[in-house]
C-alpha positions as a Markdown table, in Angstrom:
| # | Residue | x | y | z |
|---|---|---|---|---|
| 1 | Met | 60.3 | 75.3 | 150.1 |
| 2 | Leu | 62.9 | 73.8 | 148.1 |
| 3 | Met | 64.7 | 72.4 | 150.4 |
| 4 | Glu | 61.5 | 71.1 | 153.3 |
| 5 | Gly | 62.5 | 69.9 | 156.5 |
| 6 | Phe | 65.7 | 71.8 | 156.3 |
| 7 | Thr | 67.1 | 74.1 | 158.7 |
| 8 | Arg | 69.5 | 76.9 | 157.8 |
| 9 | Thr | 72.4 | 78.3 | 160.0 |
| 10 | Glu | 75.6 | 79.7 | 159.4 |
| 11 | Ile | 78.8 | 78.3 | 160.6 |
| 12 | Asp | 81.8 | 80.0 | 161.8 |
| 13 | Thr | 85.1 | 78.1 | 160.6 |
| 14 | Ser | 88.9 | 79.5 | 160.9 |
| 15 | Gly | 88.8 | 81.0 | 157.7 |
| 16 | Ala | 85.1 | 81.5 | 156.5 |
| 17 | Arg | 81.2 | 81.8 | 157.6 |
| 18 | Ile | 79.4 | 78.4 | 155.9 |
| 19 | Val | 75.6 | 78.4 | 154.8 |
| 20 | Thr | 74.9 | 75.3 | 156.3 |
| 21 | Met | 71.5 | 73.4 | 155.8 |
| 22 | Thr | 70.6 | 70.3 | 157.7 |
| 23 | Ala | 68.4 | 67.7 | 158.1 |
| 24 | Gly | 67.8 | 64.5 | 158.8 |
| 25 | Lys | 69.1 | 61.6 | 160.7 |
| 26 | Gly | 71.1 | 58.4 | 160.4 |
| 27 | Pro | 74.3 | 58.4 | 159.0 |
| 28 | Pro | 75.7 | 62.1 | 158.5 |
| 29 | Leu | 76.0 | 62.6 | 154.8 |
| 30 | Leu | 77.9 | 66.2 | 153.1 |
| 31 | Leu | 77.0 | 67.5 | 150.2 |
| 32 | Leu | 79.1 | 69.5 | 147.8 |
| 33 | His | 77.7 | 72.0 | 144.8 |
| 34 | Gly | 79.8 | 73.2 | 142.1 |
| 35 | Asn | 80.2 | 76.3 | 140.1 |
| 36 | Pro | 77.8 | 78.7 | 139.7 |
| 37 | Phe | 75.1 | 76.9 | 142.5 |
| 38 | Thr | 74.8 | 77.2 | 145.9 |
| 39 | His | 72.8 | 74.1 | 148.4 |
| 40 | Leu | 70.0 | 74.3 | 146.5 |
| 41 | Phe | 71.7 | 72.1 | 143.7 |
| 42 | Trp | 70.5 | 69.1 | 146.2 |
| 43 | His | 66.9 | 70.3 | 146.1 |
| 44 | Lys | 65.2 | 68.0 | 144.1 |
| 45 | Phe | 66.2 | 64.8 | 146.3 |
| 46 | Ala | 68.1 | 66.3 | 149.4 |
| 47 | Pro | 64.5 | 65.7 | 151.7 |
| 48 | Arg | 64.6 | 62.1 | 150.4 |
| 49 | Leu | 67.9 | 61.7 | 151.2 |
| 50 | Ala | 67.3 | 62.9 | 154.6 |
| 51 | Gln | 64.8 | 60.0 | 155.4 |
| 52 | Glu | 67.7 | 57.8 | 156.1 |
| 53 | Phe | 70.7 | 60.3 | 156.3 |
| 54 | Thr | 71.8 | 63.2 | 158.0 |
| 55 | Val | 72.1 | 65.6 | 155.4 |
| 56 | Val | 74.1 | 68.6 | 155.4 |
| 57 | Ala | 74.3 | 70.4 | 152.7 |
| 58 | Thr | 76.6 | 73.7 | 152.1 |
| 59 | Asp | 77.2 | 77.0 | 150.4 |
| 60 | Leu | 81.0 | 76.7 | 149.5 |
| 61 | Arg | 82.8 | 79.4 | 150.6 |
| 62 | Gly | 82.8 | 82.4 | 148.1 |
| 63 | Tyr | 79.4 | 80.9 | 146.6 |
| 64 | Gly | 75.7 | 81.6 | 147.2 |
| 65 | Asp | 75.6 | 83.4 | 150.9 |
| 66 | Ser | 78.5 | 81.6 | 152.3 |
| 67 | Ser | 81.4 | 84.4 | 153.5 |
| 68 | Lys | 83.8 | 85.8 | 150.7 |
| 69 | Pro | 87.1 | 86.3 | 152.1 |
| 70 | Pro | 90.2 | 88.0 | 150.4 |
| 71 | Gly | 92.0 | 85.2 | 148.0 |
| 72 | Gly | 95.4 | 85.9 | 149.5 |
| 73 | Glu | 98.8 | 84.9 | 148.2 |
| 74 | Arg | 98.4 | 83.3 | 145.0 |
| 75 | His | 94.7 | 83.0 | 145.4 |
| 76 | Val | 95.7 | 80.1 | 148.4 |
| 77 | Asn | 92.4 | 80.9 | 150.1 |
| 78 | Tyr | 89.9 | 79.8 | 147.5 |
| 79 | Ser | 92.1 | 76.1 | 147.1 |
| 80 | Phe | 90.4 | 73.5 | 147.5 |
| 81 | Arg | 92.4 | 72.2 | 150.6 |
| 82 | Ala | 90.5 | 76.0 | 151.9 |
| 83 | Met | 87.1 | 74.9 | 150.6 |
| 84 | Ala | 88.1 | 71.2 | 152.7 |
| 85 | Gln | 89.0 | 72.6 | 155.8 |
| 86 | Asp | 85.3 | 75.1 | 156.0 |
| 87 | Asn | 83.8 | 71.9 | 155.6 |
| 88 | Leu | 85.8 | 69.4 | 157.8 |
| 89 | Glu | 85.2 | 72.2 | 160.6 |
| 90 | Val | 81.5 | 72.2 | 160.0 |
| 91 | Met | 81.0 | 68.6 | 160.1 |
| 92 | Glu | 82.6 | 68.5 | 163.3 |
| 93 | Lys | 80.9 | 71.9 | 165.0 |
| 94 | Leu | 78.0 | 69.5 | 164.1 |
| 95 | Gly | 79.4 | 66.9 | 165.9 |
| 96 | Phe | 80.5 | 64.3 | 162.6 |
| 97 | Lys | 84.3 | 63.7 | 163.5 |
| 98 | Thr | 83.4 | 61.1 | 160.4 |
| 99 | Phe | 81.0 | 61.0 | 157.4 |
| 100 | Leu | 79.9 | 60.2 | 153.7 |
| 101 | Cys | 80.0 | 62.5 | 151.2 |
| 102 | Ala | 79.0 | 63.5 | 147.7 |
| 103 | Gly | 80.8 | 66.8 | 145.5 |
| 104 | His | 79.7 | 67.7 | 141.9 |
| 105 | Asp | 81.8 | 70.0 | 140.0 |
| 106 | Arg | 84.1 | 72.5 | 142.2 |
| 107 | Gly | 82.3 | 70.4 | 144.6 |
| 108 | Ala | 83.8 | 67.3 | 143.9 |
| 109 | Arg | 87.1 | 68.3 | 143.6 |
| 110 | Val | 87.0 | 69.8 | 147.3 |
| 111 | Leu | 85.5 | 66.1 | 148.0 |
| 112 | His | 89.1 | 64.8 | 146.3 |
| 113 | Arg | 91.3 | 67.3 | 148.0 |
| 114 | Met | 89.4 | 66.0 | 151.4 |
| 115 | Cys | 89.9 | 62.1 | 150.9 |
| 116 | Leu | 93.9 | 63.2 | 150.5 |
| 117 | Asp | 94.4 | 65.8 | 153.0 |
| 118 | His | 92.1 | 63.7 | 155.8 |
| 119 | Pro | 91.5 | 60.0 | 154.5 |
| 120 | Glu | 90.4 | 59.3 | 158.4 |
| 121 | Arg | 87.5 | 61.7 | 157.6 |
| 122 | Val | 85.7 | 60.7 | 154.8 |
| 123 | Glu | 84.1 | 57.3 | 155.3 |
| 124 | Arg | 82.8 | 57.0 | 151.0 |
| 125 | Ala | 83.1 | 59.3 | 148.4 |
| 126 | Ala | 80.6 | 59.8 | 145.7 |
| 127 | Ile | 83.0 | 62.6 | 142.9 |
| 128 | Met | 80.5 | 63.4 | 140.1 |
| 129 | Asp | 81.0 | 64.5 | 136.8 |
| 130 | Ile | 84.9 | 65.6 | 136.8 |
| 131 | Ile | 88.4 | 64.3 | 135.7 |
| 132 | Pro | 91.3 | 65.1 | 137.8 |
| 133 | Gln | 92.3 | 68.6 | 137.6 |
| 134 | His | 95.6 | 66.8 | 137.8 |
| 135 | His | 95.0 | 65.5 | 134.5 |
| 136 | Leu | 93.2 | 68.1 | 133.1 |
| 137 | Leu | 96.0 | 70.1 | 133.0 |
| 138 | Asn | 98.9 | 68.1 | 132.5 |
| 139 | Asn | 96.7 | 66.6 | 129.3 |
| 140 | Ile | 94.6 | 70.1 | 127.3 |
| 141 | Thr | 93.4 | 69.2 | 124.0 |
| 142 | Arg | 92.0 | 71.5 | 121.8 |
| 143 | Gln | 88.2 | 69.1 | 122.3 |
| 144 | Trp | 88.8 | 70.3 | 126.3 |
| 145 | Gly | 89.9 | 73.9 | 125.9 |
| 146 | Thr | 87.3 | 74.6 | 123.3 |
| 147 | Phe | 84.1 | 73.0 | 125.5 |
| 148 | Ser | 85.9 | 74.4 | 128.9 |
| 149 | Trp | 86.6 | 77.5 | 127.6 |
| 150 | His | 85.6 | 79.3 | 131.2 |
| 151 | Trp | 88.5 | 77.6 | 132.7 |
| 152 | Phe | 90.9 | 79.9 | 131.1 |
| 153 | Phe | 88.5 | 82.7 | 130.9 |
| 154 | Asn | 88.3 | 83.3 | 134.6 |
| 155 | Ile | 91.8 | 83.1 | 135.2 |
| 156 | Gln | 92.9 | 85.7 | 133.6 |
| 157 | Pro | 94.3 | 88.5 | 135.8 |
| 158 | Glu | 91.9 | 91.0 | 138.1 |
| 159 | Pro | 89.6 | 92.9 | 136.8 |
| 160 | Met | 88.9 | 91.8 | 133.2 |
| 161 | Pro | 86.7 | 88.5 | 134.1 |
| 162 | Glu | 85.0 | 90.4 | 136.9 |
| 163 | Lys | 83.9 | 93.0 | 135.0 |
| 164 | Met | 83.0 | 91.0 | 131.9 |
| 165 | Met | 81.1 | 88.7 | 134.1 |
| 166 | Gly | 79.2 | 91.6 | 136.0 |
| 167 | Ala | 78.1 | 93.6 | 133.0 |
| 168 | Asp | 75.4 | 91.9 | 132.4 |
| 169 | Pro | 75.3 | 88.4 | 135.4 |
| 170 | Asp | 72.2 | 87.2 | 134.5 |
| 171 | Trp | 72.5 | 87.2 | 131.2 |
| 172 | Phe | 76.2 | 85.1 | 131.8 |
| 173 | Ile | 75.0 | 82.9 | 133.9 |
| 174 | Gln | 71.9 | 81.5 | 132.1 |
| 175 | Lys | 74.3 | 81.4 | 128.9 |
| 176 | Lys | 76.3 | 78.9 | 130.8 |
| 177 | Leu | 74.3 | 77.2 | 132.1 |
| 178 | Ala | 72.1 | 76.7 | 129.0 |
| 179 | Lys | 74.5 | 73.7 | 127.3 |
| 180 | Thr | 72.0 | 71.4 | 126.5 |
| 181 | Lys | 69.3 | 71.2 | 123.9 |
| 182 | Gln | 67.3 | 71.8 | 126.6 |
| 183 | Gly | 68.7 | 74.8 | 127.7 |
| 184 | Leu | 67.4 | 76.0 | 130.9 |
| 185 | Ser | 64.3 | 73.7 | 131.0 |
| 186 | Phe | 65.6 | 71.3 | 133.9 |
| 187 | Phe | 66.1 | 74.0 | 135.8 |
| 188 | Asp | 63.4 | 75.0 | 139.0 |
| 189 | Lys | 62.5 | 78.4 | 138.1 |
| 190 | Asp | 63.0 | 79.4 | 142.0 |
| 191 | Ala | 66.3 | 77.8 | 142.5 |
| 192 | Leu | 67.6 | 78.8 | 139.0 |
| 193 | Ala | 65.8 | 82.8 | 140.5 |
| 194 | Glu | 68.4 | 81.8 | 143.5 |
| 195 | Tyr | 71.4 | 81.2 | 141.5 |
| 196 | Met | 71.1 | 84.2 | 139.6 |
| 197 | Arg | 70.6 | 86.6 | 143.0 |
| 198 | Cys | 74.1 | 85.3 | 144.0 |
| 199 | Phe | 75.6 | 85.6 | 140.3 |
| 200 | Arg | 74.9 | 89.1 | 140.7 |
| 201 | Asn | 77.0 | 90.3 | 143.4 |
| 202 | Pro | 80.1 | 90.8 | 142.4 |
| 203 | Glu | 82.2 | 89.7 | 145.0 |
| 204 | Thr | 80.5 | 86.2 | 144.6 |
| 205 | Ile | 81.6 | 86.8 | 140.5 |
| 206 | His | 85.3 | 87.8 | 142.1 |
| 207 | Ala | 85.0 | 84.8 | 144.6 |
| 208 | Ile | 84.9 | 82.4 | 141.6 |
| 209 | Cys | 87.5 | 83.3 | 139.4 |
| 210 | Glu | 89.5 | 83.6 | 142.5 |
| 211 | Asp | 88.5 | 79.7 | 142.8 |
| 212 | Tyr | 90.0 | 79.0 | 139.0 |
| 213 | Arg | 93.0 | 80.5 | 139.9 |
| 214 | Ala | 93.8 | 79.2 | 142.6 |
| 215 | Thr | 93.3 | 75.4 | 140.7 |
| 216 | Phe | 95.9 | 76.7 | 137.5 |
| 217 | Gly | 98.5 | 77.5 | 141.0 |
| 218 | Val | 98.4 | 76.1 | 144.6 |
| 219 | Asp | 95.8 | 73.1 | 143.7 |
| 220 | Leu | 97.8 | 72.0 | 140.6 |
| 221 | Glu | 100.8 | 72.2 | 142.4 |
| 222 | Met | 99.3 | 69.8 | 145.7 |
| 223 | Asp | 98.4 | 67.4 | 143.1 |
| 224 | Thr | 101.5 | 67.5 | 141.4 |
| 225 | Glu | 103.3 | 66.1 | 144.7 |
| 226 | Asp | 100.6 | 64.4 | 145.8 |
| 227 | Phe | 101.1 | 62.5 | 142.8 |
| 228 | Lys | 104.4 | 61.5 | 142.3 |
| 229 | Ala | 104.4 | 60.6 | 146.3 |
| 230 | Gly | 102.2 | 58.0 | 145.4 |
| 231 | Lys | 98.8 | 59.4 | 147.4 |
| 232 | Arg | 95.2 | 58.4 | 146.2 |
| 233 | Val | 91.5 | 57.9 | 147.5 |
| 234 | Thr | 91.2 | 55.2 | 149.2 |
| 235 | Cys | 88.0 | 55.0 | 150.6 |
| 236 | Pro | 85.0 | 53.2 | 148.5 |
| 237 | Ser | 84.5 | 55.4 | 146.1 |
| 238 | Leu | 81.7 | 56.0 | 143.8 |
| 239 | Ile | 82.5 | 57.4 | 140.5 |
| 240 | Leu | 79.5 | 59.0 | 138.1 |
| 241 | Trp | 79.0 | 61.4 | 135.5 |
| 242 | Gly | 76.3 | 62.3 | 132.7 |
| 243 | Ala | 76.7 | 60.2 | 129.9 |
| 244 | Thr | 75.8 | 63.4 | 127.3 |
| 245 | Gly | 78.3 | 66.0 | 129.2 |
| 246 | Gly | 82.0 | 67.0 | 128.9 |
| 247 | Val | 82.9 | 64.2 | 131.0 |
| 248 | Gly | 80.7 | 61.6 | 129.3 |
| 249 | Arg | 81.6 | 62.4 | 125.9 |
| 250 | Asn | 85.0 | 63.8 | 125.9 |
| 251 | His | 87.0 | 61.4 | 128.5 |
| 252 | Lys | 87.1 | 58.0 | 129.8 |
| 253 | Pro | 86.6 | 58.7 | 133.3 |
| 254 | Ala | 86.8 | 54.6 | 134.6 |
| 255 | Glu | 89.5 | 54.6 | 133.2 |
| 256 | Ile | 91.5 | 58.1 | 134.0 |
| 257 | Trp | 90.1 | 57.4 | 137.8 |
| 258 | Ala | 91.6 | 54.7 | 138.1 |
| 259 | Asn | 94.9 | 56.6 | 138.0 |
| 260 | Tyr | 93.5 | 58.9 | 140.8 |
| 261 | Ala | 91.5 | 55.9 | 143.4 |
| 262 | Thr | 92.3 | 52.4 | 144.4 |
| 263 | Asn | 89.2 | 52.0 | 146.0 |
| 264 | Ile | 86.6 | 52.8 | 142.9 |
| 265 | Val | 83.2 | 50.8 | 144.1 |
| 266 | Lys | 81.4 | 51.8 | 140.6 |
| 267 | Ala | 82.6 | 53.7 | 138.2 |
| 268 | Gly | 79.3 | 54.7 | 135.4 |
| 269 | Ser | 76.8 | 57.4 | 133.9 |
| 270 | Val | 73.7 | 58.7 | 134.2 |
| 271 | Pro | 71.3 | 60.1 | 131.4 |
| 272 | Ser | 72.2 | 63.6 | 131.8 |
| 273 | Gly | 74.3 | 66.1 | 130.8 |
| 274 | His | 77.0 | 67.9 | 133.2 |
| 275 | Tyr | 73.9 | 68.6 | 135.6 |
| 276 | Leu | 73.4 | 65.7 | 137.0 |
| 277 | Thr | 71.0 | 66.7 | 140.0 |
| 278 | Asp | 68.6 | 68.7 | 137.5 |
| 279 | Glu | 68.7 | 66.5 | 134.7 |
| 280 | Ala | 68.4 | 63.0 | 135.9 |
| 281 | Pro | 67.5 | 63.4 | 140.1 |
| 282 | Glu | 65.9 | 59.5 | 139.8 |
| 283 | Glu | 68.6 | 58.1 | 138.3 |
| 284 | Thr | 70.9 | 60.1 | 140.7 |
| 285 | Tyr | 69.0 | 59.7 | 143.3 |
| 286 | Ala | 69.0 | 56.2 | 143.3 |
| 287 | Glu | 72.6 | 55.8 | 142.5 |
| 288 | Leu | 73.7 | 58.1 | 145.9 |
| 289 | Arg | 71.3 | 56.0 | 148.1 |
| 290 | Ala | 72.6 | 52.6 | 146.6 |
| 291 | Phe | 76.0 | 53.5 | 147.2 |
| 292 | Phe | 75.7 | 54.8 | 150.7 |
| 293 | Lys | 73.6 | 52.2 | 152.2 |
| 294 | Asp | 76.2 | 50.2 | 151.0 |
| 295 | Arg | 78.2 | 50.6 | 154.5 |
């Protein structure tokens, strides 16, 4: 009921089986969630977007009920390139060679990589509440390291973080999500229950760790090579962040992203912390709709 009007399918890609939710009509719009969520991250306004767009919301590989392939050498199967390839293939199998895309958190990093690897496929990109990991990992500060401690925890060698998170997954996920004074109050109880159900799966926890491990290795190497070569996001872009979240408080997103994207249509914030779609759904919906309608 949280994604009313959507049809659930499972689409096989060359590397994974991806849970895919589709609804609506109009220009295709792909929605990519972050950690530790699923496609339900978009439930508060995805049905409204489907009134004007053909909305496709997926579970990233390793997350939700999508498959969880082995990480492979140097965790390469959980690189943002691999995750982007999944979603490119999903869209192609649905009949969409080019499309609009919005991503949040890990999904925004997948989108960033997709724009670099396949600029001809993404018509417009809404990148939500991240700073490029190339910048972050080359400018580590005590403030960021303290706030984003889970980046360093998740990359520790298997099985330490897996065992620690798996010892009490419900407690861990609630502790991680309750970053604001409101605690968990802005999350729909049914959506939260689904996130917790998925996180109880040890394979999900392992996949999340593999995602972060890849970031510090193969992803950073790709980013470094591309940045030195002058590759940037060239499609029209919306850079959106939560004013009271870590990105808004600890960084200057507009200034930083100007070094990574050449066609920023708008860079601004909504009145929320990290979880824009749950904390400020109306404002986030309005920003996304306006950006994607302006074609």
